[in-house]
Each structure stands twice: as C-alpha cells, then as structure tokens.
LOLUMVO-911981 format. One record per residue (C-alpha): residue number from 1; residue in one letter; x, y, z. Coordinates in nm, 4 decimals, decimal comma. Example, Ala and Ser with C-alpha at 12.3 -4.5 7.8 and 13.67 -1.06 7.14 Angstrom:
# residues 2
<node num="1" residu="A" u="1,2300" v="-0,4500" w="0,7800"/>
<node num="2" residu="S" u="1,3670" v="-0,1060" w="0,7140"/>
//
This chain:
# residues 241
<node num="1" residu="A" u="-0,0007" v="-0,0007" w="0,0001"/>
<node num="2" residu="P" u="0,1204" v="0,3577" w="-0,0597"/>
<node num="3" residu="W" u="0,2835" v="0,5388" w="0,2335"/>
<node num="4" residu="A" u="0,0042" v="0,8002" w="0,2445"/>
<node num="5" residu="K" u="-0,2681" v="0,5340" w="0,2687"/>
<node num="6" residu="I" u="-0,0935" v="0,3529" w="0,5543"/>
<node num="7" residu="F" u="-0,0345" v="0,6864" w="0,7300"/>
<node num="8" residu="K" u="-0,4004" v="0,7881" w="0,7009"/>
<node num="9" residu="L" u="-0,5238" v="0,4489" w="0,8239"/>
<node num="10" residu="G" u="-0,2611" v="0,4822" w="1,1029"/>
<node num="11" residu="I" u="-0,4179" v="0,8111" w="1,2122"/>
<node num="12" residu="A" u="-0,7553" v="0,6322" w="1,2293"/>
<node num="13" residu="A" u="-0,6053" v="0,3507" w="1,4437"/>
<node num="14" residu="G" u="-0,4359" v="0,6062" w="1,6730"/>
<node num="15" residu="C" u="-0,7720" v="0,7756" w="1,7247"/>
<node num="16" residu="H" u="-0,9475" v="0,4411" w="1,7879"/>
<node num="17" residu="I" u="-0,6935" v="0,3348" w="2,0513"/>
<node num="18" residu="G" u="-0,7119" v="0,6883" w="2,1944"/>
<node num="19" residu="F" u="-1,0908" v="0,6547" w="2,2330"/>
<node num="20" residu="G" u="-1,0343" v="0,3227" w="2,4125"/>
<node num="21" residu="S" u="-0,7819" v="0,4813" w="2,6515"/>
<node num="22" residu="Y" u="-1,0171" v="0,7764" w="2,6987"/>
<node num="23" residu="L" u="-1,2983" v="0,5457" w="2,8112"/>
<node num="24" residu="A" u="-1,0668" v="0,3445" w="3,0384"/>
<node num="25" residu="I" u="-0,9478" v="0,6592" w="3,2158"/>
<node num="26" residu="T" u="-1,3077" v="0,7909" w="3,2398"/>
<node num="27" residu="V" u="-1,4508" v="0,4686" w="3,3870"/>
<node num="28" residu="G" u="-1,1814" v="0,2546" w="3,5441"/>
<node num="29" residu="G" u="-0,9664" v="0,5549" w="3,6288"/>
<node num="30" residu="A" u="-1,2483" v="0,7158" w="3,8244"/>
<node num="31" residu="C" u="-1,3079" v="0,4434" w="4,0867"/>
<node num="32" residu="P" u="-1,0931" v="0,5534" w="4,3827"/>
<node num="33" residu="Q" u="-1,3095" v="0,3843" w="4,6466"/>
<node num="34" residu="I" u="-1,3069" v="0,0574" w="4,4569"/>
<node num="35" residu="A" u="-0,9304" v="0,0876" w="4,3991"/>
<node num="36" residu="E" u="-0,8753" v="0,1311" w="4,7693"/>
<node num="37" residu="A" u="-1,1077" v="-0,1425" w="4,8861"/>
<node num="38" residu="N" u="-1,0600" v="-0,3943" w="4,6038"/>
<node num="39" residu="P" u="-0,7650" v="-0,3081" w="4,3756"/>
<node num="40" residu="G" u="-0,8062" v="-0,6231" w="4,1675"/>
<node num="41" residu="L" u="-1,1628" v="-0,5333" w="4,0799"/>
<node num="42" residu="Q" u="-1,0620" v="-0,1795" w="3,9820"/>
<node num="43" residu="K" u="-0,7911" v="-0,3194" w="3,7512"/>
<node num="44" residu="I" u="-1,0319" v="-0,5423" w="3,5610"/>
<node num="45" residu="I" u="-1,2833" v="-0,2568" w="3,5318"/>
<node num="46" residu="F" u="-1,0044" v="-0,0400" w="3,3914"/>
<node num="47" residu="G" u="-0,9077" v="-0,3177" w="3,1480"/>
<node num="48" residu="A" u="-1,2494" v="-0,4347" w="3,0355"/>
<node num="49" residu="F" u="-1,4049" v="-0,0957" w="2,9565"/>
<node num="50" residu="G" u="-1,1921" v="0,0918" w="2,7056"/>
<node num="51" residu="L" u="-0,9025" v="-0,0537" w="2,5139"/>
<node num="52" residu="P" u="-1,0954" v="-0,3617" w="2,3797"/>
<node num="53" residu="F" u="-1,3422" v="-0,1493" w="2,1869"/>
<node num="54" residu="G" u="-1,0540" v="0,0589" w="2,0479"/>
<node num="55" residu="L" u="-0,8897" v="-0,2501" w="1,8982"/>
<node num="56" residu="I" u="-1,2230" v="-0,3865" w="1,7739"/>
<node num="57" residu="M" u="-1,2867" v="-0,0616" w="1,5813"/>
<node num="58" residu="T" u="-0,9362" v="-0,0872" w="1,4362"/>
<node num="59" residu="L" u="-0,9597" v="-0,4462" w="1,3239"/>
<node num="60" residu="V" u="-1,3120" v="-0,4313" w="1,1841"/>
<node num="61" residu="T" u="-1,2440" v="-0,1185" w="0,9768"/>
<node num="62" residu="G" u="-0,9012" v="-0,2132" w="0,8428"/>
<node num="63" residu="A" u="-0,7076" v="0,0643" w="1,0142"/>
<node num="64" residu="E" u="-0,3270" v="0,0309" w="1,0508"/>
<node num="65" residu="L" u="-0,2061" v="-0,0291" w="1,4071"/>
<node num="66" residu="F" u="0,1729" v="-0,0437" w="1,4535"/>
<node num="67" residu="T" u="0,1612" v="-0,2964" w="1,7321"/>
<node num="68" residu="G" u="-0,0407" v="-0,5470" w="1,5330"/>
<node num="69" residu="N" u="0,1739" v="-0,4867" w="1,2243"/>
<node num="70" residu="T" u="0,4869" v="-0,5949" w="1,4156"/>
<node num="71" residu="A" u="0,3386" v="-0,9466" w="1,3911"/>
<node num="72" residu="L" u="0,1399" v="-0,9349" w="1,0641"/>
<node num="73" residu="V" u="0,3904" v="-0,7644" w="0,8392"/>
<node num="74" residu="T" u="0,6802" v="-0,9525" w="0,9902"/>
<node num="75" residu="A" u="0,4986" v="-1,2769" w="0,9038"/>
<node num="76" residu="A" u="0,4452" v="-1,1574" w="0,5472"/>
<node num="77" residu="K" u="0,8118" v="-1,0722" w="0,5194"/>
<node num="78" residu="M" u="0,9307" v="-1,4085" w="0,6565"/>
<node num="79" residu="E" u="0,6941" v="-1,5920" w="0,4229"/>
<node num="80" residu="G" u="0,8339" v="-1,4057" w="0,1228"/>
<node num="81" residu="K" u="0,5055" v="-1,2144" w="0,0631"/>
<node num="82" residu="T" u="0,6646" v="-0,8702" w="0,1005"/>
<node num="83" residu="S" u="1,0051" v="-0,7014" w="0,1050"/>
<node num="84" residu="T" u="1,2108" v="-0,5597" w="0,3895"/>
<node num="85" residu="S" u="1,1629" v="-0,2083" w="0,2451"/>
<node num="86" residu="N" u="0,7872" v="-0,2555" w="0,2543"/>
<node num="87" residu="L" u="0,8055" v="-0,3791" w="0,6126"/>
<node num="88" residu="V" u="1,0013" v="-0,0692" w="0,7142"/>
<node num="89" residu="K" u="0,7575" v="0,1553" w="0,5207"/>
<node num="90" residu="N" u="0,4559" v="-0,0072" w="0,6911"/>
<node num="91" residu="W" u="0,6022" v="0,0151" w="1,0409"/>
<node num="92" residu="V" u="0,7194" v="0,3759" w="1,0014"/>
<node num="93" residu="A" u="0,4018" v="0,5005" w="0,8302"/>
<node num="94" residu="S" u="0,1629" v="0,3233" w="1,0741"/>
<node num="95" residu="Y" u="0,3711" v="0,4377" w="1,3768"/>
<node num="96" residu="A" u="0,3737" v="0,7978" w="1,2565"/>
<node num="97" residu="G" u="0,0008" v="0,7880" w="1,1795"/>
<node num="98" residu="N" u="-0,0746" v="0,6309" w="1,5189"/>
<node num="99" residu="F" u="0,1228" v="0,9091" w="1,6915"/>
<node num="100" residu="V" u="-0,0636" v="1,1859" w="1,5005"/>
<node num="101" residu="G" u="-0,4049" v="1,0279" w="1,5683"/>
<node num="102" residu="S" u="-0,3273" v="0,9669" w="1,9366"/>
<node num="103" residu="L" u="-0,2028" v="1,3245" w="1,9927"/>
<node num="104" residu="F" u="-0,5027" v="1,4671" w="1,8087"/>
<node num="105" residu="L" u="-0,7458" v="1,2716" w="2,0229"/>
<node num="106" residu="A" u="-0,5587" v="1,3535" w="2,3399"/>
<node num="107" residu="Y" u="-0,5924" v="1,7235" w="2,2601"/>
<node num="108" residu="L" u="-0,9670" v="1,6863" w="2,1886"/>
<node num="109" residu="A" u="-1,0133" v="1,4892" w="2,5125"/>
<node num="110" residu="F" u="-0,8257" v="1,7605" w="2,7008"/>
<node num="111" residu="K" u="-1,0388" v="2,0370" w="2,5463"/>
<node num="112" residu="S" u="-1,3655" v="1,8449" w="2,5918"/>
<node num="113" residu="G" u="-1,3684" v="1,8961" w="2,9671"/>
<node num="114" residu="T" u="-1,5339" v="1,5583" w="3,0256"/>
<node num="115" residu="L" u="-1,2603" v="1,4397" w="3,2680"/>
<node num="116" residu="G" u="-1,3277" v="1,7247" w="3,5110"/>
<node num="117" residu="A" u="-1,0817" v="1,7271" w="3,8011"/>
<node num="118" residu="A" u="-1,0179" v="1,3529" w="3,7856"/>
<node num="119" residu="P" u="-0,6478" v="1,2857" w="3,8601"/>
<node num="120" residu="A" u="-0,6136" v="0,9500" w="3,6780"/>
<node num="121" residu="S" u="-0,4416" v="1,0693" w="3,3570"/>
<node num="122" residu="V" u="-0,1821" v="1,2687" w="3,5518"/>
<node num="123" residu="A" u="-0,1104" v="0,9823" w="3,7920"/>
<node num="124" residu="I" u="-0,0832" v="0,7278" w="3,5097"/>
<node num="125" residu="A" u="0,1443" v="0,9436" w="3,2968"/>
<node num="126" residu="T" u="0,3718" v="1,0108" w="3,5952"/>
<node num="127" residu="A" u="0,3920" v="0,6416" w="3,6880"/>
<node num="128" residu="K" u="0,4567" v="0,5298" w="3,3305"/>
<node num="129" residu="C" u="0,7580" v="0,7601" w="3,2993"/>
<node num="130" residu="S" u="0,9072" v="0,6643" w="3,6387"/>
<node num="131" residu="L" u="1,0078" v="0,3039" w="3,5684"/>
<node num="132" residu="P" u="1,3508" v="0,1679" w="3,4812"/>
<node num="133" residu="F" u="1,4166" v="0,1146" w="3,1063"/>
<node num="134" residu="A" u="1,4414" v="-0,2660" w="3,1387"/>
<node num="135" residu="T" u="1,1151" v="-0,2905" w="3,3304"/>
<node num="136" residu="T" u="0,9309" v="-0,0846" w="3,0757"/>
<node num="137" residu="F" u="1,0845" v="-0,2883" w="2,7912"/>
<node num="138" residu="V" u="0,9662" v="-0,6172" w="2,9435"/>
<node num="139" residu="R" u="0,6193" v="-0,4774" w="3,0004"/>
<node num="140" residu="G" u="0,6171" v="-0,3815" w="2,6319"/>
<node num="141" residu="I" u="0,7050" v="-0,7390" w="2,5320"/>
<node num="142" residu="L" u="0,4307" v="-0,8883" w="2,7502"/>
<node num="143" residu="C" u="0,1731" v="-0,6334" w="2,6343"/>
<node num="144" residu="N" u="0,2170" v="-0,6880" w="2,2623"/>
<node num="145" residu="W" u="0,2298" v="-1,0641" w="2,3069"/>
<node num="146" residu="L" u="-0,1324" v="-1,0368" w="2,4230"/>
<node num="147" residu="V" u="-0,2300" v="-0,7714" w="2,1690"/>
<node num="148" residu="C" u="-0,0978" v="-0,9762" w="1,8756"/>
<node num="149" residu="M" u="-0,2649" v="-1,2893" w="2,0079"/>
<node num="150" residu="A" u="-0,5886" v="-1,0914" w="2,0010"/>
<node num="151" residu="V" u="-0,5218" v="-0,9828" w="1,6415"/>
<node num="152" residu="Y" u="-0,4178" v="-1,3369" w="1,5417"/>
<node num="153" residu="M" u="-0,7291" v="-1,4970" w="1,6958"/>
<node num="154" residu="A" u="-0,9611" v="-1,2302" w="1,5571"/>
<node num="155" residu="S" u="-0,8263" v="-1,2867" w="1,2065"/>
<node num="156" residu="G" u="-0,9585" v="-1,6427" w="1,2231"/>
<node num="157" residu="C" u="-1,3110" v="-1,5289" w="1,3147"/>
<node num="158" residu="A" u="-1,5658" v="-1,4544" w="1,0402"/>
<node num="159" residu="S" u="-1,8313" v="-1,2929" w="1,2597"/>
<node num="160" residu="L" u="-1,8177" v="-0,9599" w="1,4399"/>
<node num="161" residu="A" u="-1,9157" v="-1,1335" w="1,7653"/>
<node num="162" residu="G" u="-1,6291" v="-1,3781" w="1,7259"/>
<node num="163" residu="K" u="-1,3803" v="-1,0977" w="1,6677"/>
<node num="164" residu="M" u="-1,5098" v="-0,9128" w="1,9732"/>
<node num="165" residu="V" u="-1,4680" v="-1,2157" w="2,1994"/>
<node num="166" residu="A" u="-1,1194" v="-1,2863" w="2,0587"/>
<node num="167" residu="V" u="-1,0160" v="-0,9287" w="2,1311"/>
<node num="168" residu="W" u="-1,1903" v="-0,8695" w="2,4622"/>
<node num="169" residu="F" u="-1,0065" v="-1,1166" w="2,6893"/>
<node num="170" residu="P" u="-0,6404" v="-1,0574" w="2,5941"/>
<node num="171" residu="I" u="-0,6821" v="-0,6783" w="2,5706"/>
<node num="172" residu="S" u="-0,8635" v="-0,6604" w="2,9033"/>
<node num="173" residu="A" u="-0,5842" v="-0,8746" w="3,0466"/>
<node num="174" residu="F" u="-0,2936" v="-0,6616" w="2,9326"/>
<node num="175" residu="V" u="-0,4511" v="-0,3419" w="3,0715"/>
<node num="176" residu="A" u="-0,5464" v="-0,5056" w="3,4023"/>
<node num="177" residu="L" u="-0,1934" v="-0,6485" w="3,4318"/>
<node num="178" residu="G" u="-0,0439" v="-0,2994" w="3,3964"/>
<node num="179" residu="L" u="0,1505" v="-0,3707" w="3,0776"/>
<node num="180" residu="E" u="0,2744" v="-0,1118" w="2,8276"/>
<node num="181" residu="H" u="0,1272" v="-0,0421" w="2,4806"/>
<node num="182" residu="S" u="0,3127" v="0,2155" w="2,2735"/>
<node num="183" residu="V" u="0,0088" v="0,3531" w="2,0881"/>
<node num="184" residu="A" u="-0,2123" v="0,3728" w="2,3984"/>
<node num="185" residu="N" u="0,0715" v="0,5598" w="2,5698"/>
<node num="186" residu="M" u="0,0844" v="0,8056" w="2,2790"/>
<node num="187" residu="F" u="-0,2612" v="0,9150" w="2,4015"/>
<node num="188" residu="I" u="-0,2421" v="0,8651" w="2,7791"/>
<node num="189" residu="I" u="0,0912" v="1,0335" w="2,8569"/>
<node num="190" residu="P" u="0,0435" v="1,3456" w="2,6392"/>
<node num="191" residu="L" u="-0,3038" v="1,3818" w="2,7916"/>
<node num="192" residu="G" u="-0,1501" v="1,3621" w="3,1378"/>
<node num="193" residu="I" u="0,1093" v="1,6223" w="3,0404"/>
<node num="194" residu="M" u="-0,1642" v="1,8544" w="2,9110"/>
<node num="195" residu="R" u="-0,3451" v="1,8112" w="3,2444"/>
<node num="196" residu="G" u="-0,0420" v="1,9049" w="3,4476"/>
<node num="197" residu="A" u="0,1744" v="1,5900" w="3,4965"/>
<node num="198" residu="N" u="0,5339" v="1,6770" w="3,5874"/>
<node num="199" residu="V" u="0,6626" v="1,4869" w="3,2831"/>
<node num="200" residu="S" u="0,8653" v="1,6413" w="2,9988"/>
<node num="201" residu="A" u="0,8315" v="1,5502" w="2,6345"/>
<node num="202" residu="M" u="1,1838" v="1,4016" w="2,6543"/>
<node num="203" residu="D" u="1,0833" v="1,1898" w="2,9551"/>
<node num="204" residu="F" u="0,7873" v="1,0590" w="2,7593"/>
<node num="205" residu="L" u="0,9984" v="0,9717" w="2,4556"/>
<node num="206" residu="T" u="1,3046" v="0,8250" w="2,6252"/>
<node num="207" residu="K" u="1,1731" v="0,6757" w="2,9498"/>
<node num="208" residu="N" u="0,8551" v="0,5292" w="2,8116"/>
<node num="209" residu="L" u="0,7912" v="0,5344" w="2,4379"/>
<node num="210" residu="L" u="1,1348" v="0,4073" w="2,3284"/>
<node num="211" residu="P" u="1,1565" v="0,1011" w="2,5573"/>
<node num="212" residu="V" u="0,7850" v="0,0232" w="2,5101"/>
<node num="213" residu="T" u="0,8154" v="0,0363" w="2,1314"/>
<node num="214" residu="L" u="1,1201" v="-0,1915" w="2,1347"/>
<node num="215" residu="G" u="0,9395" v="-0,4333" w="2,3688"/>
<node num="216" residu="N" u="0,6262" v="-0,4256" w="2,1522"/>
<node num="217" residu="I" u="0,8335" v="-0,5228" w="1,8475"/>
<node num="218" residu="V" u="0,9881" v="-0,8211" w="2,0325"/>
<node num="219" residu="G" u="0,6461" v="-0,9307" w="2,1659"/>
<node num="220" residu="G" u="0,4721" v="-0,9183" w="1,8272"/>
<node num="221" residu="A" u="0,7468" v="-1,0328" w="1,5913"/>
<node num="222" residu="L" u="0,9138" v="-1,2997" w="1,8078"/>
<node num="223" residu="C" u="0,6851" v="-1,4126" w="2,0909"/>
<node num="224" residu="V" u="0,3785" v="-1,4481" w="1,8727"/>
<node num="225" residu="M" u="0,4778" v="-1,4798" w="1,5077"/>
<node num="226" residu="G" u="0,8146" v="-1,6376" w="1,5796"/>
<node num="227" residu="L" u="0,6380" v="-1,9295" w="1,7422"/>
<node num="228" residu="Y" u="0,3470" v="-1,9656" w="1,5033"/>
<node num="229" residu="G" u="0,5485" v="-1,8758" w="1,1937"/>
<node num="230" residu="S" u="0,8046" v="-2,1474" w="1,2657"/>
<node num="231" residu="A" u="0,5328" v="-2,4010" w="1,3597"/>
<node num="232" residu="F" u="0,2827" v="-2,3409" w="1,0781"/>
<node num="233" residu="G" u="0,4771" v="-2,1357" w="0,8242"/>
<node num="234" residu="N" u="0,8158" v="-2,1406" w="0,6555"/>
<node num="235" residu="W" u="1,0173" v="-1,9417" w="0,9064"/>
<node num="236" residu="F" u="1,3790" v="-2,0567" w="0,9440"/>
<node num="237" residu="K" u="1,3255" v="-2,3509" w="0,7072"/>
<node num="238" residu="P" u="1,5719" v="-2,4084" w="0,4267"/>
<node num="239" residu="K" u="1,4398" v="-2,3091" w="0,0851"/>
<node num="240" residu="E" u="1,3663" v="-2,5940" w="-0,1485"/>
<node num="241" residu="E" u="1,5658" v="-2,5911" w="-0,4679"/>
//
C-alpha cells in the first residue's frame, strides 16, 4: 500500500486506541473507592471498559495499528510475501500515523472537559515515566504478546461477535496487568502532560515510548509470530531448490 494510505489509516487507528484509553481513564480511572477497597476489581474494570473497543474498531475497519503490524507484516516478510523495504515503510508510516491520531485525540479529550478534575491521567502518565528502562521494555514485550494474540485470533473469526470475544479477553488482560502499549501511551501520557503531569516530552519519549516500542516489536514479531510462523509457516526453514 502507498505510504500515504498507511499513514491515514494509522491516524484512524491512533484515534481508535485513543478513544479506548479515553474510556478506560473515564470509567476505570475514576473508581478511587473501589481501587482502595478492592484493587483487583478496579484493575479489571479499567481493562474491560476501554481498550478492547478501540482495537475492535481498528480491526473491523481495516485501520493500521503499529503494534499489530509488528506481527502481521513480519509474518508476510518471513513468508516471502513482501520485502524488507515494505516492512519498514509499513512500520514507520503506521507508527507515525498512530502518533498523530493519538495526539489529536488527546488534545480533543483535554479540550472536551469531560474528565473534570479527575487525577487519573496525571497519575498514570507520571507512573509510566518513572520506571527503569528494562522494566518498561519487558512490560512492552508482554503487552504486545497479548495484543498480537488478540489480532491473530480475531483474524480467524468470520463474525463480528467472534472478533469481539477474541479481542476482549487478551486486551482486558494486558490493561489489568499494567502492561505497556506504545500507541495507547501516545494518548495517555500526552493527555497527562496537558493536564499538568510533571513529565517532559523528553521523559515521555526516552523513559517510556522508546523502551515500550522496542518491547512491543519483540512481543509481536518473536513471541507471537516467531512461534506460530516457525510452527505453521516457513520461518527458518531451508528453501527448497
């Protein structure tokens, strides 16, 4: 696909994931009494209401999400269906589009006034940029392992209901577990900064987005597609003459 098409569909996916994060912060992020009395319950509320619908919108409409593409386009490359240059083009264009869409939606959410004085976005942004590089990297691996399993399972479902079920459980799980998704963070952390979090743009990029992105690539390309590609596909197999 042309760069511009991938970029536009990347903007759409960034907005979709942004909407999911927006809902999660609005619902699960606004349950302080539940969080204090029953933190496990608050985590699953935060996970179940938000990000799943963002990924469902992305998958059903054919938008381009970088995290899913780390698995899908890598598989196409390893199977000889596309070139390395096309893989790089897809990853860069979808990532750039996701960033633009996420920032746009973060700004609209900030200006909408719907979050009131709720502190969740500021607290989340601050926490996400306060972790060691290695910890954030590992959380990125674990996150995209689940995200790409959701994408992989949904691709085998013909019905909308099937796709929704395939997406709901792993996406709810990664959010409830506190794992790190690069595109969701492109919405959550800038929104927190706009709302007063003591986090600089450089902190966001170097302490969170860089390690999370690298971890997401490992999780999608190796942990999911490395296993299934080598089991069901032609990965690492000698070419027949």
